[in-house]
Kinemage of the C-alpha trace (Angstrom):
@kinemage 1
@onewidth
@group {chain A} dominant
@subgroup {mainchain}
@vectorlist {calphas} color= white
{ca met a 1} P 6.655 31.303 -15.756
{ca ser a 2} L 9.811 29.581 -14.606
{ca pro a 3} L 11.337 26.945 -16.862
{ca lys a 4} L 9.996 23.441 -16.674
{ca ile a 5} L 12.218 20.554 -15.648
{ca ser a 6} L 12.308 17.764 -18.190
{ca val a 7} L 14.983 15.138 -17.677
{ca pro a 8} L 15.308 12.141 -20.006
{ca ser a 9} L 15.921 8.649 -18.717
{ca leu a 10} L 19.483 7.720 -17.830
{ca pro a 11} L 21.097 5.153 -20.143
{ca met a 12} L 20.725 2.429 -17.531
{ca ala a 13} L 17.058 3.089 -16.756
{ca ala a 14} L 14.780 0.262 -17.797
{ca leu a 15} L 11.813 2.289 -19.078
{ca asp a 16} L 9.980 1.602 -22.276
{ca gln a 17} L 9.520 4.288 -24.930
{ca asp a 18} L 5.829 4.812 -24.180
{ca glu a 19} L 6.664 5.664 -20.585
{ca leu a 20} L 9.345 8.075 -21.723
{ca asn a 21} L 6.918 9.772 -24.071
{ca ser a 22} L 4.491 10.245 -21.178
{ca gly a 23} L 6.899 12.873 -19.826
{ca ser a 24} L 5.814 15.414 -22.454
{ca ala a 25} L 4.651 18.629 -20.819
{ca thr a 26} L 0.978 19.238 -20.153
{ca his a 27} L -0.354 22.728 -20.828
{ca met a 28} L -0.596 24.791 -17.630
{ca asn a 29} L -3.822 26.626 -16.912
{ca glu a 30} L -3.789 30.072 -15.321
{ca asp a 31} L -4.626 28.677 -11.877
{ca asp a 32} L -2.013 25.898 -11.979
{ca val a 33} L 1.038 26.407 -9.765
{ca ile a 34} L 2.612 22.942 -10.074
{ca ile a 35} L 2.069 20.135 -12.536
{ca val a 36} L 3.969 16.973 -11.631
{ca gln a 37} L 3.662 14.506 -14.482
{ca asn a 38} L 4.874 10.905 -14.414
{ca ile a 39} L 7.864 11.623 -12.186
{ca ser a 40} L 10.144 8.667 -11.477
{ca lys a 41} L 13.484 8.577 -9.699
{ca met a 42} L 15.879 5.638 -9.909
{ca tyr a 43} L 19.100 5.113 -7.956
{ca pro a 44} L 21.632 2.490 -9.107
{ca leu a 45} L 22.736 0.243 -6.243
{ca tyr a 46} L 26.123 -1.435 -6.705
{ca ala a 47} L 27.014 -4.599 -4.828
{ca asp a 48} L 30.731 -3.874 -5.225
{ca pro a 49} L 32.619 -0.581 -5.816
{ca arg a 50} L 34.305 -2.188 -8.805
{ca asp a 51} L 30.907 -2.569 -10.454
{ca arg a 52} L 30.515 1.209 -10.433
{ca leu a 53} L 33.820 1.512 -12.317
{ca lys a 54} L 32.756 -1.205 -14.771
{ca gln a 55} L 29.506 0.656 -15.491
{ca ser a 56} L 31.358 3.913 -16.150
{ca leu a 57} L 33.883 2.221 -18.429
{ca trp a 58} L 31.131 0.396 -20.301
{ca phe a 59} L 29.578 3.663 -21.512
{ca met a 60} L 33.002 4.884 -22.614
{ca leu a 61} L 33.338 2.029 -25.085
{ca pro a 62} L 32.541 2.624 -28.758
{ca lys a 63} L 28.972 1.784 -29.730
{ca phe a 64} L 29.986 -1.184 -31.911
{ca leu a 65} L 31.489 -2.852 -28.827
{ca arg a 66} L 28.270 -2.360 -26.853
{ca asn a 67} L 26.115 -4.805 -28.778
{ca lys a 68} L 24.349 -6.082 -25.682
{ca pro a 69} L 23.383 -3.823 -22.777
{ca gln a 70} L 25.365 -4.490 -19.634
{ca gln a 71} L 24.025 -3.538 -16.245
{ca phe a 72} L 26.321 -3.882 -13.237
{ca tyr a 73} L 23.878 -2.561 -10.665
{ca arg a 74} L 20.461 -3.156 -9.156
{ca glu a 75} L 17.770 -0.541 -9.750
{ca phe a 76} L 16.078 1.092 -6.783
{ca trp a 77} L 13.077 3.238 -7.677
{ca ala a 78} L 12.529 5.844 -4.964
{ca leu a 79} L 9.608 7.244 -6.983
{ca his a 80} L 7.597 5.711 -9.759
{ca asp a 81} L 5.050 7.451 -11.980
{ca val a 82} L 3.957 10.169 -9.537
{ca ser a 83} L 1.535 12.757 -10.910
{ca phe a 84} L -0.558 15.539 -9.375
{ca thr a 85} L -1.498 19.196 -9.816
{ca leu a 86} L -1.403 22.006 -7.253
{ca lys a 87} L -3.515 25.086 -7.946
{ca lys a 88} L -3.377 28.687 -6.734
{ca gly a 89} L -4.459 29.104 -3.143
{ca gln a 90} L -4.498 25.358 -2.523
{ca thr a 91} L -2.668 23.479 0.206
{ca val a 92} L -1.894 19.837 -0.495
{ca gly a 93} L -0.467 17.507 2.110
{ca ile a 94} L 1.867 14.592 1.468
{ca val a 95} L 1.981 11.735 3.958
{ca gly a 96} L 3.672 8.374 3.961
{ca arg a 97} L 5.776 6.072 6.046
{ca asn a 98} L 9.529 6.590 6.319
{ca gly a 99} L 11.171 5.706 3.021
{ca ser a 100} L 8.016 6.204 0.961
{ca gly a 101} L 9.622 8.904 -1.227
{ca lys a 102} L 8.230 12.099 0.317
{ca ser a 103} L 11.522 13.966 0.670
{ca thr a 104} L 12.714 12.798 -2.744
{ca leu a 105} L 9.561 14.195 -4.341
{ca leu a 106} L 9.937 17.541 -2.581
{ca gln a 107} L 13.582 17.836 -3.612
{ca ile a 108} L 12.634 17.238 -7.240
{ca ile a 109} L 9.914 19.896 -7.087
{ca ala a 110} L 12.295 22.320 -5.331
{ca gly a 111} L 14.863 21.766 -8.100
{ca thr a 112} L 17.604 20.364 -5.869
{ca leu a 113} L 17.289 16.873 -7.344
{ca ala a 114} L 16.726 15.790 -10.941
{ca pro a 115} L 14.143 13.128 -11.779
{ca thr a 116} L 15.152 10.114 -13.808
{ca val a 117} L 12.125 10.633 -16.007
{ca gly a 118} L 9.122 12.936 -15.986
{ca val a 119} L 8.169 16.583 -16.106
{ca val a 120} L 7.723 19.200 -13.382
{ca gln a 121} L 6.216 22.542 -14.379
{ca ile a 122} L 6.146 25.399 -11.868
{ca arg a 123} L 4.575 28.833 -12.169
{ca gly a 124} L 6.103 31.525 -9.955
{ca arg a 125} L 8.805 31.552 -7.319
{ca val a 126} L 9.288 28.672 -4.922
{ca thr a 127} L 10.814 28.593 -1.459
{ca ala a 128} L 11.412 25.254 0.191
{ca leu a 129} L 11.714 24.682 3.939
{ca leu a 130} L 13.665 21.447 3.633
{ca glu a 131} L 17.190 21.266 5.076
{ca leu a 132} L 17.178 24.569 6.957
{ca gly a 133} L 20.572 26.218 7.242
{ca ser a 134} L 22.271 23.984 4.679
{ca gly a 135} L 23.110 27.004 2.489
{ca phe a 136} L 24.804 29.000 5.249
{ca asn a 137} L 28.534 29.709 5.476
{ca ser a 138} L 29.589 29.260 9.092
{ca glu a 139} L 32.335 31.902 8.767
{ca phe a 140} L 29.903 34.579 7.563
{ca thr a 141} L 27.750 36.658 9.874
{ca gly a 142} L 24.012 36.172 10.017
{ca arg a 143} L 23.554 39.366 8.000
{ca glu a 144} L 25.903 38.137 5.270
{ca asn a 145} L 24.216 34.748 5.208
{ca val a 146} L 20.820 36.357 4.664
{ca tyr a 147} L 22.102 37.840 1.402
{ca leu a 148} L 24.019 34.674 0.508
{ca asn a 149} L 20.998 32.452 1.051
{ca gly a 150} L 18.769 34.898 -0.793
{ca ser a 151} L 21.072 34.865 -3.821
{ca ile a 152} L 21.066 31.056 -3.803
{ca leu a 153} L 17.267 31.248 -3.917
{ca gly a 154} L 17.514 33.484 -6.996
{ca phe a 155} L 16.780 36.872 -5.431
{ca ser a 156} L 18.753 40.020 -6.198
{ca arg a 157} L 20.342 42.134 -3.479
{ca glu a 158} L 17.692 44.805 -4.044
{ca glu a 159} L 14.911 42.258 -3.513
{ca ile a 160} L 16.519 41.056 -0.283
{ca asp a 161} L 16.878 44.683 0.851
{ca thr a 162} L 13.111 45.165 0.643
{ca cys a 163} L 12.379 42.281 3.014
{ca phe a 164} L 15.547 42.353 5.142
{ca asp a 165} L 13.914 44.061 8.124
{ca asp a 166} L 11.071 41.515 8.074
{ca ile a 167} L 13.590 38.654 8.020
{ca val a 168} L 15.493 40.074 10.988
{ca ala a 169} L 12.311 40.722 12.969
{ca phe a 170} L 10.980 37.233 12.292
{ca ala a 171} L 14.246 35.479 13.213
{ca asp a 172} L 14.514 37.541 16.416
{ca ile a 173} L 18.162 36.662 17.140
{ca gly a 174} L 19.118 40.138 18.364
{ca glu a 175} L 22.767 41.204 18.307
{ca phe a 176} L 23.839 37.796 17.014
{ca leu a 177} L 22.835 38.983 13.535
{ca asp a 178} L 26.316 40.487 13.108
{ca gln a 179} L 28.168 37.530 14.632
{ca pro a 180} L 29.553 34.552 12.653
{ca val a 181} L 27.035 31.744 12.272
{ca lys a 182} L 29.568 29.305 13.746
{ca leu a 183} L 28.822 30.949 17.111
{ca tyr a 184} L 25.074 30.303 16.788
{ca ser a 185} L 23.199 27.578 18.556
{ca ser a 186} L 21.445 25.106 16.269
{ca gly a 187} L 18.124 26.725 17.172
{ca met a 188} L 19.319 30.202 16.174
{ca thr a 189} L 20.643 28.910 12.856
{ca val a 190} L 17.338 27.253 12.058
{ca arg a 191} L 15.374 30.369 13.042
{ca leu a 192} L 17.399 32.574 10.705
{ca ala a 193} L 17.217 30.045 7.864
{ca phe a 194} L 13.461 29.698 8.316
{ca ala a 195} L 13.051 33.484 8.340
{ca val a 196} L 14.901 33.882 5.028
{ca gln a 197} L 12.835 31.201 3.321
{ca ala a 198} L 9.571 32.386 4.835
{ca met a 199} L 9.800 36.141 4.281
{ca val a 200} L 11.108 36.392 0.703
{ca pro a 201} L 8.440 36.896 -2.016
{ca lys a 202} L 7.029 33.634 -3.335
{ca gln a 203} L 3.984 31.985 -4.855
{ca leu a 204} L 4.689 28.469 -3.572
{ca leu a 205} L 5.886 27.320 -0.165
{ca ile a 206} L 7.236 23.783 0.275
{ca val a 207} L 7.389 22.618 3.891
{ca asp a 208} L 8.929 19.358 5.100
{ca glu a 209} L 8.230 19.047 8.846
{ca ala a 210} L 9.831 22.483 9.299
{ca leu a 211} L 7.045 24.085 11.331
{ca ala a 212} L 8.290 22.401 14.503
{ca val a 213} L 11.484 24.460 14.719
{ca gly a 214} L 12.394 26.626 17.683
{ca asp a 215} L 10.524 27.125 20.930
{ca phe a 216} L 6.759 27.147 21.294
{ca ala a 217} L 6.452 30.903 20.634
{ca phe a 218} L 8.473 30.651 17.405
{ca gln a 219} L 6.437 27.617 16.323
{ca arg a 220} L 3.265 29.618 16.800
{ca lys a 221} L 4.738 32.458 14.751
{ca cys a 222} L 5.587 29.990 11.962
{ca met a 223} L 2.058 28.593 12.028
{ca arg a 224} L 0.565 32.055 11.810
{ca leu a 225} L 2.830 33.032 8.918
{ca met a 226} L 1.736 30.003 6.912
{ca gln a 227} L -1.901 30.768 7.706
{ca glu a 228} L -1.510 34.348 6.444
{ca phe a 229} L 0.303 33.086 3.332
{ca gln a 230} L -2.660 30.799 2.628
{ca gln a 231} L -5.168 33.600 3.172
{ca asp a 232} L -3.255 35.782 0.705
{ca gly a 233} L -3.719 33.147 -2.004
{ca gly a 234} L -0.377 31.378 -1.705
{ca ser a 235} L -0.023 27.678 -2.460
{ca val a 236} L 1.537 25.250 -0.002
{ca leu a 237} L 2.925 21.739 -0.333
{ca leu a 238} L 3.132 20.313 3.180
{ca val a 239} L 4.800 17.086 4.303
{ca ser a 240} L 4.103 15.970 7.851
{ca his a 241} L 3.601 12.852 9.934
{ca asp a 242} L 1.084 14.814 12.018
{ca thr a 243} L -2.300 13.834 10.586
{ca gln a 244} L -4.106 16.526 12.566
{ca met a 245} L -1.869 19.155 10.984
{ca ile a 246} L -2.608 17.745 7.528
{ca asn a 247} L -6.344 17.811 8.253
{ca arg a 248} L -6.080 21.303 9.703
{ca trp a 249} L -4.159 22.920 6.840
{ca cys a 250} L -4.829 20.866 3.708
{ca gln a 251} L -7.834 20.485 1.447
{ca gln a 252} L -6.346 17.547 -0.439
{ca ala a 253} L -3.650 15.036 0.442
{ca ile a 254} L -1.507 12.379 -1.216
{ca leu a 255} L -0.417 9.124 0.397
{ca leu a 256} L 2.882 7.729 -0.888
{ca glu a 257} L 3.832 4.113 -0.333
{ca gly a 258} L 6.912 2.517 -1.846
{ca gly a 259} L 7.469 5.517 -4.121
{ca lys a 260} L 3.989 5.302 -5.653
{ca val a 261} L 0.811 7.303 -5.145
{ca leu a 262} L -1.417 5.031 -3.102
{ca val a 263} L -4.298 7.440 -2.478
{ca lys a 264} L -5.049 10.943 -3.745
{ca asp a 265} L -8.204 12.361 -2.153
{ca his a 266} L -9.547 14.812 0.417
{ca ser a 267} L -7.236 14.989 3.416
{ca lys a 268} L -9.526 13.266 5.925
{ca arg a 269} L -9.803 10.060 3.883
{ca val a 270} L -6.086 10.046 3.073
{ca thr a 271} L -5.019 10.460 6.702
{ca asp a 272} L -7.512 7.801 7.796
{ca ile a 273} L -5.901 5.314 5.428
{ca tyr a 274} L -2.402 6.456 6.402
{ca glu a 275} L -3.159 5.880 10.075
{ca gln a 276} L -4.562 2.467 9.263
{ca leu a 277} L -1.285 1.635 7.510
{ca leu a 278} L 0.692 2.785 10.536
{ca leu a 279} L -1.505 0.862 12.955
{ca thr a 280} L -1.430 -2.362 10.933
{ca ser a 281} L 1.414 -4.260 12.576
{ca ser a 282} L 1.216 -7.347 10.383
{ca pro a 283} L 3.233 -6.915 7.144
{ca ala a 284} L 0.880 -9.330 5.387
{ca lys a 285} L -2.215 -7.350 6.361
{ca arg a 286} L -0.499 -4.098 5.437
{ca gln a 287} L 0.396 -5.482 2.036
{ca gln a 288} L -3.175 -6.659 1.545
{ca leu a 289} L -4.444 -3.163 2.341
{ca ile a 290} L -2.004 -1.680 -0.159
{ca glu a 291} L -3.095 -4.135 -2.833
{ca asp a 292} L -6.745 -3.385 -2.161
{ca leu a 293} L -6.104 0.324 -2.555
{ca asn a 294} L -4.094 -0.203 -5.714
{ca gln a 295} L -7.059 -2.113 -7.099
{ca arg a 296} L -9.321 0.800 -6.101
{ca ser a 297} L -11.342 -1.445 -3.838
{ca ala a 298} L -13.527 0.057 -1.146
{ca val a 299} L -11.605 0.468 2.079
{ca asn a 300} L -13.316 1.065 5.401
{ca ser a 301} L -10.654 2.583 7.592
{ca pro a 302} L -11.402 3.512 11.202
{ca his a 303} L -10.015 6.853 12.286
{ca asn a 304} L -7.625 6.441 15.154
{ca gly a 305} L -6.206 9.958 15.113
{ca his a 306} L -4.999 11.486 18.307
{ca ser a 307} L -2.620 14.198 19.364
{ca lys a 308} L -0.043 13.468 21.966
{ca gly a 309} L -0.008 15.869 24.858
{ca glu a 310} L 2.961 16.704 26.991
{ca glu a 311} L 4.103 13.601 28.826
{ca asn a 312} L 5.442 13.078 32.344
{ca leu a 313} L 4.009 16.342 33.641
{ca thr a 314} L 3.146 16.485 37.311
{ca leu a 315} L 0.636 18.388 39.372
{ca pro a 316} L 2.123 21.854 39.949
{ca ser a 317} L 2.699 23.158 43.434
{ca pro a 318} L 1.465 26.713 44.192
{ca ser a 319} L 4.975 28.042 43.533
{ca ser a 320} L 5.139 26.383 40.091
{ca gln a 321} L 1.807 27.648 38.732
{ca tyr a 322} L 3.521 30.460 36.847
{ca asp a 323} L 6.215 29.896 34.212
{ca pro a 324} L 7.961 33.168 33.194
{ca gln a 325} L 8.929 31.666 29.829
{ca leu a 326} L 5.233 31.455 28.939
{ca ser a 327} L 4.535 35.068 29.877
{ca gln a 328} L 5.644 36.683 26.612
{ca pro a 329} L 3.890 35.034 23.657
{ca val a 330} L 3.997 36.456 20.137
{ca glu a 331} L 0.988 38.765 20.270
{ca arg a 332} L -0.883 40.548 17.483
{ca ser a 333} L -3.549 43.173 18.167
{ca tyr a 334} L -5.807 45.407 16.115
{ca gly a 335} L -8.995 47.479 16.330
{ca asp a 336} L -10.450 50.907 15.537
{ca gly a 337} L -9.113 52.496 18.739
{ca arg a 338} L -12.400 53.240 20.490
{ca ala a 339} L -11.544 50.785 23.268
{ca glu a 340} L -8.448 49.177 24.717
{ca ile a 341} L -8.135 45.776 26.381
{ca ile a 342} L -5.743 45.932 29.321
{ca gln a 343} L -4.377 43.472 31.877
{ca pro a 344} L -5.571 40.180 30.326
{ca arg a 345} L -4.706 37.325 32.662
{ca leu a 346} L -5.698 33.880 33.861
{ca val a 347} L -6.068 33.607 37.645
{ca asn a 348} L -6.854 30.897 40.170
{ca glu a 349} L -9.455 30.974 42.938
{ca lys a 350} L -7.129 33.196 45.010
{ca asp a 351} L -6.941 35.733 42.156
{ca gln a 352} L -3.284 34.849 41.586
{ca pro a 353} L -2.020 34.970 37.967
{ca val a 354} L -1.223 31.474 36.681
{ca asn a 355} L -0.167 29.960 33.376
{ca val a 356} L 0.625 26.382 34.412
{ca val a 357} L -2.773 24.870 35.119
{ca val a 358} L -4.264 21.497 35.974
{ca cys a 359} L -6.739 19.986 33.528
{ca gly a 360} L -10.267 19.785 34.879
{ca gln a 361} L -9.899 22.565 37.440
{ca thr a 362} L -11.655 25.956 37.444
{ca tyr a 363} L -9.818 29.159 36.540
{ca tyr a 364} L -10.839 32.700 35.649
{ca trp a 365} L -9.927 34.614 32.505
{ca arg a 366} L -10.002 38.321 33.293
{ca tyr a 367} L -9.321 41.557 31.488
{ca ser a 368} L -10.354 45.194 31.603
{ca val a 369} L -11.667 47.318 28.753
{ca asn a 370} L -10.975 51.051 28.744
{ca phe a 371} L -13.524 52.824 26.523
{ca lys a 372} L -12.285 56.006 24.854
{ca glu a 373} L -15.567 56.835 23.100
{ca asp a 374} L -19.270 56.251 23.680
{ca val a 375} L -20.459 52.918 22.290
{ca asp a 376} L -24.135 51.956 22.098
{ca ser a 377} L -23.727 48.178 22.148
{ca ile a 378} L -20.782 45.886 22.695
{ca his a 379} L -19.950 42.193 22.786
{ca leu a 380} L -17.060 40.502 24.553
{ca gly a 381} L -15.354 37.323 23.400
{ca leu a 382} L -12.802 34.674 24.233
{ca thr a 383} L -11.036 32.081 22.069
{ca ile a 384} L -8.623 29.342 23.147
{ca lys a 385} L -6.367 27.745 20.525
{ca arg a 386} L -3.747 25.048 20.398
{ca ile a 387} L -0.211 25.815 19.273
{ca asp a 388} L -1.069 24.747 15.688
{ca gly a 389} L -3.982 27.206 15.540
{ca val a 390} L -6.779 24.692 16.048
{ca ile a 391} L -9.580 26.384 17.993
{ca val a 392} L -10.544 24.281 20.993
{ca tyr a 393} L -13.059 26.703 22.476
{ca thr a 394} L -14.670 30.029 21.667
{ca thr a 395} L -17.477 31.975 23.293
{ca ser a 396} L -18.874 35.503 23.430
{ca thr a 397} L -21.659 37.503 24.990
{ca leu a 398} L -23.247 37.474 21.545
{ca ala a 399} L -23.275 33.665 21.476
{ca glu a 400} L -24.577 33.624 25.054
{ca lys a 401} L -27.295 36.142 24.058
{ca thr a 402} L -26.158 38.473 26.833
{ca asn a 403} L -26.899 42.142 26.188
{ca leu a 404} L -24.646 44.769 27.738
{ca pro a 405} L -25.781 48.370 28.307
{ca pro a 406} L -24.418 51.354 26.352
{ca ile a 407} L -20.933 52.363 27.480
{ca asn a 408} L -19.765 55.948 27.987
{ca ala a 409} L -16.296 57.244 27.216
{ca gly a 410} L -13.958 56.933 30.183
{ca thr a 411} L -15.660 53.796 31.491
{ca ile a 412} L -13.522 50.838 32.493
{ca leu a 413} L -15.314 47.505 32.182
{ca glu a 414} L -14.048 44.554 34.218
{ca val a 415} L -14.599 41.214 32.467
{ca thr a 416} L -14.411 37.699 33.927
{ca phe a 417} L -14.950 34.341 32.221
{ca ser a 418} L -15.183 31.390 34.611
{ca leu a 419} L -13.652 28.353 32.900
{ca asp a 420} L -13.517 24.673 33.756
{ca leu a 421} L -10.340 23.925 31.799
{ca asn a 422} L -11.187 20.455 30.547
{ca leu a 423} L -8.253 20.487 28.134
{ca thr a 424} L -5.663 17.789 27.624
{ca pro a 425} L -1.991 18.456 28.449
{ca asn a 426} L -0.568 20.828 25.861
{ca thr a 427} L 0.233 24.506 25.274
{ca tyr a 428} L -2.701 26.807 24.497
{ca tyr a 429} L -3.145 30.454 23.510
{ca phe a 430} L -5.839 32.940 24.500
{ca asn a 431} L -7.487 35.573 22.299
{ca cys a 432} L -9.839 38.248 23.620
{ca gly a 433} L -11.851 40.944 21.915
{ca val a 434} L -14.508 43.616 22.230
{ca thr a 435} L -16.793 44.230 19.249
{ca thr a 436} L -19.817 46.212 18.194
{ca phe a 437} L -22.395 45.856 15.442
{ca glu a 438} L -22.739 48.875 13.163
{ca gln a 439} L -25.043 48.782 10.152
{ca gly a 440} L -25.182 45.007 10.401
{ca glu a 441} L -21.406 44.565 10.341
{ca leu a 442} L -19.196 43.325 13.154
{ca thr a 443} L -16.443 45.791 14.038
{ca tyr a 444} L -13.546 45.129 16.391
{ca leu a 445} L -12.969 47.953 18.839
{ca his a 446} L -9.935 46.026 20.017
{ca arg a 447} L -8.744 42.462 19.616
{ca arg a 448} L -5.663 40.847 21.111
{ca val a 449} L -4.536 37.622 19.434
{ca asp a 450} L -2.256 35.161 21.239
{ca val a 451} L -2.211 37.535 24.192
{ca ala a 452} L -1.438 34.819 26.753
{ca ala a 453} L -0.128 31.272 26.756
{ca ile a 454} L -0.859 28.518 29.254
{ca arg a 455} L 0.452 25.028 29.740
{ca val a 456} L -2.051 22.414 30.865
{ca val a 457} L -0.695 19.543 32.966
{ca pro a 458} L -2.501 16.347 34.036
{ca ser a 459} L -4.203 16.055 37.397
{ca asp a 460} L -2.726 12.607 38.042
{ca glu a 461} L -0.443 10.030 36.457
{ca arg a 462} L -2.911 8.939 33.793
{ca ser a 463} L -1.991 9.493 30.148
{ca ile a 464} L -4.505 11.777 28.417
{ca asp a 465} L -4.607 12.255 24.652
{ca gly a 466} L -6.854 14.128 22.223
{ca ile a 467} L -8.194 17.665 22.663
{ca ala a 468} L -10.792 17.564 25.449
{ca tyr a 469} L -10.557 16.179 28.970
{ca leu a 470} L -13.953 14.658 29.783
{ca asn a 471} L -13.235 13.675 33.390
{ca his a 472} L -14.332 10.132 32.648
{ca arg a 473} L -14.872 7.271 35.043
{ca phe a 474} L -14.224 3.678 33.999
{ca thr a 475} L -16.146 0.725 35.412
{ca tyr a 476} L -16.658 -2.858 34.361
{ca thr a 477} L -18.409 -6.019 35.497
{ca leu a 478} L -17.670 -9.685 34.985
{ca gln a 479} L -20.454 -12.154 34.377
{ca glu a 480} L -19.841 -15.810 35.117
{ca asp a 481} L -20.794 -18.346 32.487
{ca lys a 482} L -23.781 -20.165 34.065
{ca lys a 483} L -23.624 -23.150 31.737
């Protein structure tokens, strides 16, 4: 277990002895990854630079001359009495308005900032996706910076050697790996920094809005890596303003307000309250809500969550229905080899491949399956996901209760799904698969994950939010007052 962080109060901190004593370490159970206990962080704010000098000189005086405490600054508490526990395999989200103390808390947990008072205990290795690229030397090559950054994180050269190829493959910066970082674009620097932090061995991953780096394909790769880390039993501390992401990834969440824990509950309730705070424009009403929560009063908060789609997109002309940059997503495939899915594609009514589509219109998802062995029974499936991994639609011949005949080796099966793409403007990924049931278990003959990407654009100038496009019609009537 890595050493705990226990920092006593600074001489100028106005904390009573009972509060200081509350920083004593709590015993960690086997399934505890982080215990944050009574963490507070105070910054002294000086009205005049000379006051800073006075404060420094004051503590240099002999004790007999310091009969009365002198304070030449105003205290600003970025965090006050924050406590929570993160367990193995758990993902906890942290939300809060700007200035609520989220980044300060993460820096304390990551060890880059010391608390004024309190205890942080951590079991295992931690990597933090905070200020990506801040540990790089611009004169060094990307290769040299991988080892430099790894050493800063506490890994030996031998440990970096074991995961170096994975880091390079994930960053995907090609020949620039052996060029000085000062020649990199900001996006390339962030990709390499993310790859180092993401691929080194760890038990805890701290993420501060870092999953939105790079282009859409790299974002998807980042999302998938975090999902696999979760499935392998890793623990994640995630900070995001995206409430749907918090709900998607986190079992529990914490709402910070003014440096204090306002709510600590299941993620749906926490994000509901957070959105209510954001949507409450009146400072007085917002303060009343905060006071009610502090008093543990019942709060009925309507959920106003929505996900913004891509804005200012226009109806594509026939020549703009295919974007080459969307044609090479980050694909993963697997199966037992008895069949192979080939030529997956989305086409329009003229059988032309498209990947820029209009919401509400009909398209056709097609692929062929080449069977290399005899198979008694098969099922075919399709899944559509958003860029953050949220499944927006899935179907299969099994769900449709459609039975296909036995297939002989050498057969090529042509598959078509007719789809009314009632999706809101965004980027989406397609999965396809062919399965069979053997001894009551589902077996993939072949599955292709993230095999194609599409971008949905609006059919007109209306703004459409959410996940589904319901092709609504709006009407109203006015009734005259007959009095």
